[in-house]
LODRENLUM-481525 format. One line per 2 residues: number of its first residue (from 1); their letters; for each residue z, y negated, x negated of N, C-alpha, C. Coordinates in nm, 4 decimals. Layout:
<recs>
NUM> A> Z/Y/X/Z/Y/X/Z/Y/X; ...
</recs>
This chain:
<recs>
1> XX> -0.5543/2.9025/0.1681/-0.5540/2.8734/0.3111/-0.4123/2.8558/0.3632; -0.3216/2.9430/0.3166/-0.1833/2.9314/0.3606/-0.1258/2.7962/0.3223
3> XX> -0.1587/2.7502/0.2012/-0.1101/2.6194/0.1579/-0.1647/2.5071/0.2442; -0.2928/2.5159/0.2814/-0.3535/2.4138/0.3662/-0.2889/2.4126/0.5046
5> XX> -0.2615/2.5315/0.5583/-0.1975/2.5385/0.6895/-0.0562/2.4831/0.6846; 0.0163/2.5158/0.5777/0.1520/2.4631/0.5636/0.1509/2.3110/0.5589
7> XX> 0.0548/2.2532/0.4829/0.0445/2.1083/0.4726/0.0099/2.0457/0.6070; -0.0796/2.1111/0.6828/-0.1193/2.0604/0.8138/0.0002/2.0539/0.9079
9> XX> 0.0748/2.1640/0.9164/0.1875/2.1675/1.0095/0.3005/2.0762/0.9636; 0.3158/2.0611/0.8324/0.4180/1.9693/0.7829/0.3861/1.8261/0.8224
11> XX> 0.2583/1.7853/0.8036/0.2193/1.6494/0.8426/0.2359/1.6305/0.9928; 0.2017/1.7312/1.0700/0.2179/1.7240/1.2153/0.3645/1.7027/1.2513
13> XX> 0.4532/1.7783/1.1884/0.5954/1.7688/1.2217/0.6565/1.6373/1.1741; 0.6058/1.5835/1.0623/0.6556/1.4541/1.0152/0.6100/1.3422/1.1074
15> XX> 0.4838/1.3466/1.1476/0.4251/1.2363/1.2238/0.4623/1.2394/1.3717; 0.4841/1.3575/1.4274/0.5065/1.3712/1.5721/0.6163/1.2815/1.6270
17> XX> 0.7369/1.2777/1.5662/0.8445/1.1988/1.6275/0.8412/1.0504/1.5935; 0.7514/1.0075/1.5041/0.7525/0.8686/1.4596/0.6995/0.7757/1.5685
19> XX> 0.7783/0.6738/1.5990/0.7391/0.5726/1.6976/0.7680/0.4357/1.6384; 0.6632/0.3681/1.5987/0.6772/0.2344/1.5403/0.5465/0.1612/1.5607
21> XX> 0.5556/0.0316/1.5854/0.4353/-0.0473/1.6142/0.3340/-0.0439/1.5006; 0.3797/-0.0169/1.3786/0.2887/-0.0234/1.2640/0.2787/0.1094/1.1904
23> XX> 0.3004/0.2182/1.2629/0.2744/0.3528/1.2121/0.1785/0.4205/1.3085; 0.0708/0.4762/1.2567/-0.0303/0.5374/1.3414/0.0338/0.6472/1.4267
25> XX> -0.0036/0.6539/1.5532/0.0606/0.7471/1.6453/-0.0206/0.8762/1.6579; 0.0481/0.9878/1.6470/-0.0144/1.1180/1.6657/-0.0257/1.1467/1.8144
27> XX> -0.1489/1.1756/1.8603/-0.1730/1.2050/2.0015/-0.1760/1.3545/2.0289; -0.2142/1.4337/1.9288/-0.2216/1.5779/1.9494/-0.2901/1.6444/1.8320
29> XX> -0.3264/1.7695/1.8502/-0.3980/1.8439/1.7469/-0.5182/1.9133/1.8095; -0.6130/1.9497/1.7243/-0.7334/2.0186/1.7697/-0.7572/2.1380/1.6780
31> XX> -0.7873/2.2529/1.7355/-0.8129/2.3734/1.6561/-0.9432/2.4378/1.7027; -1.0243/2.4774/1.6057/-1.1491/2.5477/1.6345/-1.1646/2.6574/1.5298
33> XX> -1.1331/2.7800/1.5683/-1.1297/2.8918/1.4733/-1.0351/2.8583/1.3575; -1.0903/2.8493/1.2352/-1.0046/2.8233/1.1196/-0.9849/2.6741/1.0911
35> XX> -1.0513/2.5889/1.1667/-1.0438/2.4454/1.1404/-0.9379/2.3811/1.2297; -0.8573/2.2931/1.1691/-0.7550/2.2207/1.2430/-0.7624/2.0728/1.2097
37> XX> -0.7272/1.9906/1.3066/-0.7364/1.8464/1.2860/-0.6269/1.7767/1.3656; -0.5661/1.6751/1.3046/-0.4718/1.5902/1.3755/-0.5503/1.4841/1.4521
39> XX> -0.5109/1.4586/1.5742/-0.5759/1.3572/1.6571/-0.4807/1.2392/1.6695; -0.5194/1.1241/1.6132/-0.4358/1.0050/1.6164/-0.5029/0.8950/1.6984
41> XX> -0.4288/0.7878/1.7228/-0.4836/0.6752/1.7969/-0.6076/0.6217/1.7259; -0.7004/0.5697/1.8024/-0.8283/0.5217/1.7500/-0.8071/0.3896/1.6762
43> XX> -0.8560/0.3826/1.5545/-0.8424/0.2629/1.4705/-0.9822/0.2142/1.4335; -1.0481/0.1395/1.5220/-1.1915/0.1103/1.5061/-1.2259/0.0130/1.3943
45> XX> -1.1276/-0.0603/1.3422/-1.1603/-0.1624/1.2423/-1.1384/-0.1173/1.0985; -1.1326/0.0135/1.0781/-1.1292/0.0660/0.9428/-0.9976/0.0402/0.8717
47> XX> -1.0034/0.0366/0.7408/-0.8829/0.0212/0.6606/-0.8809/-0.1150/0.5914; -0.7627/-0.1514/0.5445/-0.7492/-0.2742/0.4670/-0.8375/-0.2680/0.3429
49> XX> -0.8472/-0.1506/0.2816/-0.9336/-0.1335/0.1644/-1.0778/-0.1711/0.1983; -1.1271/-0.1252/0.3140/-1.2654/-0.1553/0.3544/-1.2906/-0.3051/0.3556
51> XX> -1.1953/-0.3805/0.4073/-1.2163/-0.5243/0.4259/-1.1948/-0.6038/0.2971; -1.1103/-0.5544/0.2083/-1.0897/-0.6240/0.0812/-1.1987/-0.5923/-0.0200
53> XX> -1.2462/-0.4678/-0.0203/-1.3341/-0.4226/-0.1283/-1.4644/-0.3612/-0.0795; -1.4871/-0.3609/0.0502/-1.6041/-0.2935/0.1036/-1.7301/-0.3766/0.0937
55> XX> -1.8234/-0.3510/0.1848/-1.9519/-0.4203/0.1881/-1.9281/-0.5711/0.1926; -2.0031/-0.6461/0.1143/-1.9807/-0.7901/0.1019/-1.9905/-0.8618/0.2364
57> XX> -2.0845/-0.8194/0.3235/-2.1003/-0.8838/0.4534/-1.9769/-0.8571/0.5406; -1.9237/-0.7338/0.5341/-1.8043/-0.7004/0.6102/-1.6855/-0.7817/0.5624
59> XX> -1.6628/-0.7837/0.4298/-1.5448/-0.8501/0.3765/-1.5514/-1.0015/0.3909; -1.6713/-1.0595/0.3855/-1.6822/-1.2052/0.3948/-1.6577/-1.2569/0.5359
61> XX> -1.6823/-1.1740/0.6382/-1.6640/-1.2176/0.7769/-1.5387/-1.1605/0.8407; -1.4593/-1.0894/0.7651/-1.3439/-1.0205/0.8209/-1.2242/-1.1139/0.8350
63> XX> -1.1497/-1.1015/0.9469/-1.0252/-1.1788/0.9586/-0.9218/-1.1386/0.8545; -0.9403/-1.0203/0.7953/-0.8472/-0.9759/0.6921/-0.8644/-1.0549/0.5621
65> XX> -0.9777/-1.1193/0.5452/-1.0007/-1.1967/0.4229/-1.0096/-1.3464/0.4502; -1.0020/-1.3873/0.5764/-1.0302/-1.5263/0.6109/-0.9132/-1.6203/0.5831
67> XX> -0.7897/-1.5704/0.5865/-0.6750/-1.6593/0.5680/-0.5618/-1.5870/0.4968; -0.4832/-1.6651/0.4234/-0.3664/-1.6081/0.3567/-0.2605/-1.5670/0.4575
69> XX> -0.2525/-1.6393/0.5681/-0.1538/-1.6028/0.6703/-0.1793/-1.4616/0.7211; -0.3054/-1.4299/0.7501/-0.3394/-1.2964/0.7990/-0.3069/-1.1909/0.6944
71> XX> -0.3376/-1.2184/0.5702/-0.3133/-1.1202/0.4645/-0.1638/-1.0916/0.4483; -0.0820/-1.1974/0.4501/0.0616/-1.1766/0.4343/0.1187/-1.1061/0.5574
73> XX> 0.0640/-1.1349/0.6750/0.1070/-1.0647/0.7958/0.0818/-0.9140/0.7839; -0.0335/-0.8773/0.7299/-0.0652/-0.7353/0.7121/0.0332/-0.6706/0.6154
75> XX> 0.0625/-0.7393/0.5049/0.1602/-0.6864/0.4103/0.2963/-0.6688/0.4747; 0.3372/-0.7665/0.5555/0.4668/-0.7585/0.6219/0.4722/-0.6413/0.7189
77> XX> 0.3653/-0.6208/0.7939/0.3614/-0.5079/0.8876/0.3715/-0.3748/0.8131; 0.2998/-0.3632/0.7019/0.3059/-0.2402/0.6231/0.4455/-0.2191/0.5666
79> XX> 0.5077/-0.3267/0.5179/0.6431/-0.3156/0.4627/0.7428/-0.2757/0.5708; 0.7271/-0.3284/0.6909/0.8173/-0.2904/0.7999/0.7995/-0.1438/0.8376
81> XX> 0.6767/-0.0933/0.8285/0.6537/0.0492/0.8548/0.7260/0.1353/0.7515; 0.7161/0.0962/0.6243/0.7856/0.1710/0.5189/0.9368/0.1598/0.5379
83> XX> 0.9830/0.0419/0.5761/1.1276/0.0244/0.6006/1.1754/0.1177/0.7118; 1.0946/0.1349/0.8136/1.1307/0.2273/0.9210/1.1447/0.3694/0.8676
85> XX> 1.0512/0.4102/0.7823/1.0570/0.5443/0.7252/1.1820/0.5625/0.6390; 1.2141/0.4615/0.5587/1.3234/0.4727/0.4620/1.4611/0.4580/0.5255
87> XX> 1.4700/0.3830/0.6378/1.6034/0.3471/0.6873/1.6321/0.3895/0.8310; 1.5282/0.4130/0.9113/1.5538/0.4346/1.0537/1.4969/0.5648/1.1097
89> XX> 1.3989/0.6237/1.0433/1.3428/0.7498/1.0940/1.4486/0.8595/1.0871; 1.4354/0.9570/1.1762/1.5294/1.0697/1.1770/1.4507/1.2001/1.1735
91> XX> 1.4554/1.2730/1.0590/1.5198/1.2343/0.9334/1.4412/1.1277/0.8584; 1.5034/1.0729/0.7541/1.4376/0.9715/0.6734/1.3184/1.0318/0.5997
93> XX> 1.2183/0.9479/0.5719/1.0908/0.9963/0.5168/1.0498/0.9119/0.3970; 0.9953/0.9772/0.2956/0.9258/0.9097/0.1856/0.7766/0.9336/0.2071
95> XX> 0.7000/0.8269/0.2175/0.5583/0.8397/0.2512/0.4794/0.9089/0.1407; 0.4939/0.8623/0.0167/0.4327/0.9301/-0.0970/0.2909/0.8893/-0.1318
97> XX> 0.2264/0.8055/-0.0502/0.0880/0.7671/-0.0814/0.0538/0.6336/-0.0163; 0.1341/0.5314/-0.0454/0.1066/0.3978/0.0070/-0.0153/0.3410/-0.0652
99> XX> -0.1195/0.3083/0.0093/-0.2444/0.2563/-0.0476/-0.3150/0.1746/0.0598; -0.4002/0.0827/0.0179/-0.4710/-0.0013/0.1157/-0.5636/0.0814/0.2040
101> XX> -0.6095/0.1970/0.1546/-0.6944/0.2843/0.2364/-0.6147/0.3544/0.3459; -0.4822/0.3554/0.3362/-0.3970/0.4168/0.4380/-0.3331/0.3135/0.5305
103> XX> -0.3790/0.1891/0.5225/-0.3379/0.0861/0.6183/-0.4573/0.0603/0.7083; -0.4519/0.1149/0.8305/-0.5650/0.1095/0.9233/-0.5464/-0.0037/1.0240
105> XX> -0.6572/-0.0472/1.0842/-0.6573/-0.1633/1.1737/-0.7094/-0.1224/1.3100; -0.6297/-0.1513/1.4145/-0.6700/-0.1127/1.5495/-0.7647/-0.2156/1.6086
107> XX> -0.7953/-0.2016/1.7372/-0.8928/-0.2897/1.8021/-0.8455/-0.4346/1.8049; -0.7144/-0.4570/1.8032/-0.6588/-0.5924/1.8031/-0.6264/-0.6403/1.6619
109> XX> -0.6738/-0.5668/1.5610/-0.6531/-0.5990/1.4201/-0.5077/-0.5837/1.3767; -0.4309/-0.5077/1.4526/-0.2940/-0.4794/1.4119/-0.2946/-0.3651/1.3105
111> XX> -0.2243/-0.3800/1.1981/-0.2245/-0.2741/1.0957/-0.1273/-0.1617/1.1291; -0.1671/-0.0393/1.0955/-0.0825/0.0779/1.1138/-0.0897/0.1647/0.9884
113> XX> 0.0257/0.2100/0.9434/0.0324/0.2963/0.8256/-0.0075/0.4380/0.8633; -0.0921/0.5001/0.7818/-0.1387/0.6366/0.8058/-0.1275/0.7143/0.6746
115> XX> -0.1932/0.8319/0.6675/-0.1994/0.9075/0.5435/-0.0702/0.9777/0.5068; -0.0146/1.0559/0.6000/0.1143/1.1212/0.5780/0.1009/1.2613/0.5184
117> XX> -0.0141/1.2919/0.4607/-0.0370/1.4257/0.4074/0.0507/1.4625/0.2893; 0.1017/1.3632/0.2166/0.1888/1.3921/0.1023/0.3331/1.3484/0.1285
119> XX> 0.3652/1.3179/0.2536/0.4994/1.2698/0.2859/0.6014/1.3825/0.2795; 0.7267/1.3442/0.2559/0.8354/1.4423/0.2506/0.9549/1.3866/0.3264
121> XX> 1.0346/1.4772/0.3840/1.1623/1.4364/0.4390/1.2566/1.4075/0.3237; 1.3311/1.3016/0.3362/1.4205/1.2621/0.2278/1.5446/1.3509/0.2263
123> XX> 1.5721/1.4091/0.1105/1.6889/1.4951/0.0965/1.8161/1.4102/0.0992; 1.9171/1.4572/0.1710/2.0417/1.3820/0.1861/2.1234/1.3868/0.0576
125> XX> 2.1813/1.2723/0.0227/2.2776/1.2682/-0.0865/2.2208/1.2732/-0.2266; 2.0890/1.2575/-0.2436/2.0302/1.2587/-0.3773/1.9443/1.1342/-0.3958
127> XX> 1.9387/1.0863/-0.5188/1.8590/0.9665/-0.5478/1.7107/0.9975/-0.5533; 1.6754/1.1183/-0.6008/1.5350/1.1590/-0.6069/1.5285/1.3088/-0.5826
129> XX> 1.4109/1.3574/-0.5500/1.3958/1.4998/-0.5211/1.2671/1.5520/-0.5825; 1.2721/1.6775/-0.6267/1.1563/1.7389/-0.6897/1.0524/1.7738/-0.5847
131> XX> 0.9283/1.7384/-0.6106/0.8179/1.7717/-0.5204/0.6982/1.8113/-0.6059; 0.6041/1.8785/-0.5441/0.4783/1.9079/-0.6131/0.3961/1.7807/-0.6183
133> XX> 0.3602/1.7376/-0.7384/0.2863/1.6130/-0.7533/0.1498/1.6275/-0.6892; 0.1164/1.5344/-0.5990/-0.0096/1.5398/-0.5252/-0.1229/1.4852/-0.6110
135> XX> -0.2221/1.5684/-0.6365/-0.3327/1.5266/-0.7217/-0.4128/1.4131/-0.6628; -0.4362/1.4162/-0.5310/-0.5189/1.3131/-0.4686/-0.4535/1.1772/-0.4794
137> XX> -0.3212/1.1747/-0.4664/-0.2525/1.0463/-0.4693/-0.2378/0.9925/-0.6110; -0.2542/1.0785/-0.7111/-0.2298/1.0357/-0.8483/-0.3466/0.9588/-0.9079
139> XX> -0.4589/0.9551/-0.8401/-0.5756/0.8848/-0.8931/-0.5940/0.7531/-0.8194; -0.6922/0.6777/-0.8629/-0.7268/0.5563/-0.7908/-0.6415/0.4368/-0.8232
141> XX> -0.5547/0.4428/-0.9253/-0.4802/0.3259/-0.9679/-0.3452/0.3071/-0.9038; -0.3050/0.3951/-0.8129/-0.1778/0.3778/-0.7428/-0.0646/0.4596/-0.8046
143> XX> -0.0893/0.5287/-0.9144/0.0075/0.6231/-0.9689/0.1365/0.5549/-1.0114; 0.2477/0.5987/-0.9535/0.3804/0.5620/-1.0002/0.4112/0.6543/-1.1181
145> XX> 0.4053/0.5996/-1.2386/0.4148/0.6826/-1.3579/0.5461/0.7587/-1.3645; 0.6528/0.7007/-1.3136/0.7811/0.7702/-1.3140/0.7736/0.8969/-1.2295
147> XX> 0.7126/0.8859/-1.1117/0.6980/1.0008/-1.0225/0.6105/1.1082/-1.0866; 0.4969/1.0673/-1.1429/0.4031/1.1664/-1.1949/0.4471/1.2267/-1.3278
149> XX> 0.5360/1.1587/-1.3993/0.5855/1.2146/-1.5249/0.7065/1.3051/-1.5045; 0.7853/1.2789/-1.3995/0.9070/1.3574/-1.3771/0.8920/1.4626/-1.2680
151> XX> 0.7958/1.4436/-1.1763/0.7849/1.5339/-1.0625/0.8919/1.5107/-0.9587; 0.9652/1.3989/-0.9703/1.0688/1.3641/-0.8735/1.0267/1.2375/-0.7988
153> XX> 1.0308/1.2458/-0.6676/0.9926/1.1312/-0.5852/1.1175/1.0673/-0.5269; 1.1103/0.9378/-0.5043/1.2214/0.8641/-0.4452/1.1627/0.7501/-0.3619
155> XX> 1.2419/0.6840/-0.2774/1.1881/0.5726/-0.1987/1.1199/0.4661/-0.2847; 1.1657/0.4487/-0.4071/1.1054/0.3492/-0.4957/0.9587/0.3792/-0.5248
157> XX> 0.9172/0.5058/-0.5089/0.7760/0.5388/-0.5285/0.6896/0.4701/-0.4226; 0.7397/0.4619/-0.2996/0.6678/0.3896/-0.1944/0.6650/0.2402/-0.2242
159> XX> 0.7740/0.1877/-0.2777/0.7792/0.0457/-0.3135/0.6745/0.0142/-0.4201; 0.6551/0.1064/-0.5143/0.5517/0.0879/-0.6165/0.4135/0.0779/-0.5510
161> XX> 0.3828/0.1710/-0.4615/0.2539/0.1673/-0.3941/0.2338/0.0382/-0.3172; 0.3392/-0.0090/-0.2514/0.3294/-0.1342/-0.1770/0.3067/-0.2514/-0.2722
163> XX> 0.3667/-0.2465/-0.3906/0.3419/-0.3509/-0.4899/0.1962/-0.3562/-0.5311; 0.1327/-0.2397/-0.5444/-0.0102/-0.2371/-0.5763/-0.0925/-0.2982/-0.4640
165> XX> -0.0571/-0.2677/-0.3398/-0.1297/-0.3250/-0.2264/-0.1117/-0.4769/-0.2236; 0.0064/-0.5237/-0.2584/0.0290/-0.6677/-0.2643/-0.0628/-0.7330/-0.3673
167> XX> -0.0800/-0.6686/-0.4819/-0.1731/-0.7216/-0.5819/-0.3160/-0.7225/-0.5296; -0.3555/-0.6170/-0.4601/-0.4908/-0.6119/-0.4025/-0.5131/-0.7288/-0.3070
169> XX> -0.4146/-0.7544/-0.2221/-0.4261/-0.8609/-0.1226/-0.4330/-0.9976/-0.1907; -0.3552/-1.0170/-0.2948/-0.3534/-1.1465/-0.3639/-0.4811/-1.1708/-0.4442
171> XX> -0.5281/-1.0682/-0.5124/-0.6423/-1.0863/-0.6036/-0.7766/-1.0552/-0.5402; -0.7767/-0.9742/-0.4330/-0.9021/-0.9292/-0.3751/-0.9698/-0.8228/-0.4586
173> XX> -0.9005/-0.7710/-0.5601/-0.9572/-0.6724/-0.6511/-0.9083/-0.5323/-0.6149; -0.9885/-0.4284/-0.6430/-0.9454/-0.2906/-0.6180/-0.8391/-0.2485/-0.7189
175> XX> -0.7733/-0.1349/-0.6960/-0.6649/-0.0926/-0.7858/-0.7101/-0.0599/-0.9272; -0.8389/-0.0351/-0.9465/-0.8956/-0.0208/-1.0811/-1.0106/-0.1197/-1.0927
177> XX> -1.0046/-0.2066/-1.1918/-1.1069/-0.3103/-1.2080/-1.1883/-0.2814/-1.3344; -1.3062/-0.3399/-1.3417/-1.3922/-0.3279/-1.4597/-1.3862/-0.4579/-1.5384
179> XX> -1.3534/-0.4473/-1.6665/-1.3425/-0.5658/-1.7517/-1.4256/-0.5450/-1.8781; -1.4635/-0.6559/-1.9392/-1.5433/-0.6500/-2.0613/-1.4514/-0.6310/-2.1811
181> XX> -1.4772/-0.5285/-2.2592/-1.4032/-0.5020/-2.3816/-1.4857/-0.5518/-2.4987; -1.4378/-0.6604/-2.5615/-1.5136/-0.7228/-2.6691/-1.5289/-0.6280/-2.7878
183> XX> -1.4246/-0.5515/-2.8170/-1.4302/-0.4614/-2.9324/-1.5331/-0.3509/-2.9118; -1.5408/-0.2996/-2.7889/-1.6335/-0.1905/-2.7604/-1.7691/-0.2398/-2.7137
185> XX> -1.7795/-0.3710/-2.6850/-1.9030/-0.4304/-2.6334/-1.9522/-0.3557/-2.5095; -1.8600/-0.3276/-2.4222/-1.8951/-0.2569/-2.2986/-1.7899/-0.2855/-2.1929
187> XX> -1.8246/-0.2504/-2.0698/-1.7317/-0.2647/-1.9578/-1.6433/-0.1405/-1.9514; -1.5118/-0.1620/-1.9391/-1.4182/-0.0501/-1.9354/-1.3282/-0.0647/-1.8124
189> XX> -1.2773/0.0474/-1.7599/-1.1855/0.0396/-1.6456/-1.0458/-0.0022/-1.6896; -0.9786/-0.0764/-1.6026/-0.8415/-0.1192/-1.6291/-0.7660/-0.1201/-1.4968
191> XX> -0.6411/-0.0813/-1.4991/-0.5614/-0.0845/-1.3767/-0.5413/-0.2292/-1.3326; -0.5338/-0.2507/-1.2034/-0.5146/-0.3857/-1.1511/-0.3833/-0.4451/-1.2006
193> XX> -0.2813/-0.3594/-1.2155/-0.1533/-0.4093/-1.2649/-0.1689/-0.4668/-1.4059; -0.2380/-0.3946/-1.4942/-0.2593/-0.4436/-1.6306/-0.3437/-0.5701/-1.6329
195> XX> -0.4348/-0.5818/-1.5361/-0.5234/-0.6975/-1.5286/-0.4507/-0.8217/-1.4760; -0.3693/-0.8053/-1.3701/-0.3158/-0.9212/-1.2983/-0.1751/-0.9608/-1.3403
197> XX> -0.0903/-0.8640/-1.3770/0.0497/-0.8968/-1.4024/0.0702/-0.9962/-1.5172; -0.0047/-0.9876/-1.6292/0.0182/-1.0866/-1.7358/-0.0015/-1.2306/-1.6880
199> XX> -0.1026/-1.2561/-1.6068/-0.1258/-1.3922/-1.5570/-0.0142/-1.4352/-1.4626; 0.0298/-1.3443/-1.3746/0.1372/-1.3774/-1.2809/0.2662/-1.4061/-1.3554
201> XX> 0.2987/-1.3217/-1.4527/0.4233/-1.3394/-1.5273/0.4207/-1.4641/-1.6147; 0.3014/-1.5099/-1.6498/0.2878/-1.6323/-1.7296/0.2802/-1.7572/-1.6417
203> XX> 0.2937/-1.7407/-1.5102/0.2894/-1.8545/-1.4196/0.1499/-1.9031/-1.3884; 0.0498/-1.8172/-1.4072/-0.0895/-1.8564/-1.3831/-0.1497/-1.7714/-1.2705
205> XX> -0.0830/-1.7677/-1.1578/-0.1319/-1.6898/-1.0448/-0.2724/-1.7342/-1.0042; -0.2989/-1.8647/-1.0127/-0.4295/-1.9171/-0.9735/-0.5451/-1.8553/-1.0496
207> XX> -0.5186/-1.8039/-1.1696/-0.6256/-1.7438/-1.2495/-0.6786/-1.6148/-1.1887; -0.5942/-1.5438/-1.1125/-0.6351/-1.4146/-1.0572/-0.6406/-1.4150/-0.9048
209> XX> -0.6130/-1.5282/-0.8417/-0.6073/-1.5353/-0.6960/-0.7468/-1.5234/-0.6347; -0.7569/-1.4491/-0.5253/-0.8834/-1.4332/-0.4543/-0.9262/-1.5680/-0.3967
211> XX> -1.0545/-1.6030/-0.4112/-1.1049/-1.7325/-0.3637/-1.1616/-1.7266/-0.2223; -1.1652/-1.6100/-0.1608/-1.2273/-1.6032/-0.0278/-1.1483/-1.6784/0.0797
213> XX> -1.0145/-1.6679/0.0857/-0.9443/-1.7459/0.1884/-0.9456/-1.8957/0.1608; -0.9533/-1.9358/0.0337/-0.9500/-2.0778/-0.0021/-1.0432/-2.0997/-0.1211
215> XX> -1.1701/-2.1323/-0.0952/-1.2673/-2.1460/-0.2040/-1.2263/-2.2494/-0.3087; -1.1590/-2.3570/-0.2636/-1.1160/-2.4600/-0.3571/-0.9834/-2.4197/-0.4211
217> XX> -0.9548/-2.4754/-0.5396/-0.8252/-2.4454/-0.6034/-0.7096/-2.4699/-0.5071; -0.6178/-2.3771/-0.5031/-0.5074/-2.3817/-0.4088/-0.4030/-2.4832/-0.4536
219> XX> -0.3558/-2.5686/-0.3601/-0.2534/-2.6676/-0.3924/-0.1190/-2.5988/-0.4106; -0.0243/-2.6698/-0.4716/0.1072/-2.6106/-0.4962/0.1749/-2.5718/-0.3644
221> XX> 0.1607/-2.6561/-0.2617/0.2229/-2.6254/-0.1327/0.1680/-2.4944/-0.0761; 0.0382/-2.4725/-0.0917/-0.0217/-2.3476/-0.0458/0.0134/-2.2316/-0.1389
223> XX> 0.0299/-2.2630/-0.2667/0.0533/-2.1582/-0.3652/0.1951/-2.1039/-0.3614; 0.2908/-2.1845/-0.3163/0.4313/-2.1449/-0.3215/0.4601/-2.0126/-0.2502
225> XX> 0.4149/-1.9936/-0.1244/0.4422/-1.8640/-0.0602/0.3710/-1.7481/-0.1279; 0.2511/-1.7727/-0.1812/0.1790/-1.6662/-0.2510/0.2492/-1.6309/-0.3817
227> XX> 0.3110/-1.7306/-0.4449/0.3875/-1.7038/-0.5668/0.5084/-1.6155/-0.5357; 0.5694/-1.6364/-0.4190/0.6795/-1.5499/-0.3761/0.6335/-1.4049/-0.3662
229> XX> 0.5174/-1.3853/-0.3029/0.4622/-1.2502/-0.2885/0.4305/-1.1915/-0.4252; 0.3714/-1.2725/-0.5118/0.3338/-1.2247/-0.6454/0.4568/-1.1847/-0.7266
231> XX> 0.5629/-1.2654/-0.7188/0.6851/-1.2333/-0.7932/0.7463/-1.1031/-0.7427; 0.7393/-1.0804/-0.6125/0.7911/-0.9557/-0.5573/0.7052/-0.8378/-0.6005
233> XX> 0.5733/-0.8578/-0.6079/0.4846/-0.7504/-0.6539/0.5208/-0.7091/-0.7963; 0.5519/-0.8071/-0.8809/0.5923/-0.7764/-1.0188/0.7142/-0.6848/-1.0185
235> XX> 0.8132/-0.7165/-0.9342/0.9346/-0.6351/-0.9287/0.9062/-0.4955/-0.8726; 0.8187/-0.4876/-0.7741/0.7843/-0.3575/-0.7151/0.7183/-0.2656/-0.8168
237> XX> 0.6546/-0.3238/-0.9183/0.5783/-0.2455/-1.0148/0.6545/-0.2195/-1.1441; 0.7843/-0.2455/-1.1449/0.8644/-0.2090/-1.2618/0.8486/-0.0599/-1.2885
239> XX> 0.8467/-0.0230/-1.4161/0.8226/0.1162/-1.4523/0.9353/0.2076/-1.4056; 1.0587/0.1622/-1.4151/1.1724/0.2439/-1.3700/1.1992/0.2161/-1.2226
241> XX> 1.1979/0.3224/-1.1445/1.2177/0.3064/-1.0017/1.3491/0.2416/-0.9653; 1.4546/0.2673/-1.0436/1.5858/0.2114/-1.0132/1.5884/0.0597/-1.0272
243> XX> 1.4917/0.0044/-1.0979/1.4853/-0.1412/-1.1162/1.4042/-0.2103/-1.0064; 1.3373/-0.1328/-0.9239/1.2559/-0.1924/-0.8181/1.3432/-0.2348/-0.7004
245> XX> 1.2979/-0.3328/-0.6223/1.3772/-0.3762/-0.5065/1.3762/-0.2711/-0.3964; 1.4769/-0.2747/-0.3121/1.4774/-0.1923/-0.1917/1.3734/-0.2458/-0.0944
247> XX> 1.3265/-0.1614/-0.0053/1.2215/-0.2028/0.0879/1.2679/-0.3169/0.1783; 1.3978/-0.3222/0.2100/1.4490/-0.4315/0.2935/1.4340/-0.5655/0.2224
249> XX> 1.4483/-0.5666/0.0886/1.4284/-0.6903/0.0124/1.2814/-0.7315/0.0130; 1.1907/-0.6339/0.0089/1.0479/-0.6632/0.0160/1.0142/-0.7257/0.1511
251> XX> 1.0686/-0.6690/0.2581/1.0453/-0.7232/0.3927/1.0958/-0.8672/0.4014; 1.2166/-0.8929/0.3514/1.2735/-1.0276/0.3569/1.1872/-1.1264/0.2790
253> XX> 1.1358/-1.0849/0.1636/1.0496/-1.1712/0.0832/0.9226/-1.2075/0.1584; 0.8593/-1.1095/0.2209/0.7342/-1.1344/0.2937/0.7589/-1.2191/0.4181
255> XX> 0.8729/-1.2003/0.4827/0.9071/-1.2847/0.5976/0.9216/-1.4298/0.5535; 0.9859/-1.4530/0.4395/1.0012/-1.5895/0.3879/0.8651/-1.6486/0.3523
257> XX> 0.7798/-1.5703/0.2882/0.6471/-1.6199/0.2522/0.5670/-1.6579/0.3761; 0.5769/-1.5759/0.4797/0.5019/-1.6038/0.6027/0.5535/-1.7305/0.6692
259> XX> 0.6853/-1.7527/0.6670/0.7407/-1.8758/0.7246/0.6894/-1.9981/0.6491; 0.6791/-1.9892/0.5173/0.6309/-2.1023/0.4382/0.4843/-2.1311/0.4658
261> X> 0.4061/-2.0250/0.4848/0.2642/-2.0443/0.5184/0.2498/-2.1142/0.6528
</recs>
């Protein structure tokens, strides 16, 4: 119980001072005997995960799946939220659990980053810091192997999570996909990175691209901005965090892709 209370108050203290158009706003807290809850702004349109991978009727009619422009805009908003945490928040913050389920959509379909339960204040003057590895964040295909193997988190861990979300947006696939294993003659789980990165790195983005925004094969002019996003996703998913781009470079890449669209 003490650990749960500590986590609750830590998330409250991290979220309270944050003011950004694309970070969910904390309105207050609610307590009833031993139960406590954070009260945030109402986000009636669910999460990005819901619209990419949820009920087929929801995802087929959603503005989140209808156009590539909308999808890249959502990625850009999420990247700007992470950039605020890494470069402008006081103190600086590492989110620790960037995932499509933590990108929520308000009544106007504006995305806001949420899920600060595993966030940490960034220690001054160090490249990485030791933290207790969060079990909930380590599952579901978003695991930054460097973080989970060393127990040290750094801003690059958030960049890794954002790279996974970029793959989800491009492919329309969840972070863990089911593929046919010829040797085993059965369907087996595979990480989205293992599924999509070989095609992207081989210059065959069209092989894994989601067909919902554009049912017909995408022309080169349409494909060029998506290729920019895909190339950045590859860099975000490098195994060594020091080799990943800074969040400001991710933002610049998405801004360029959106201009081309």
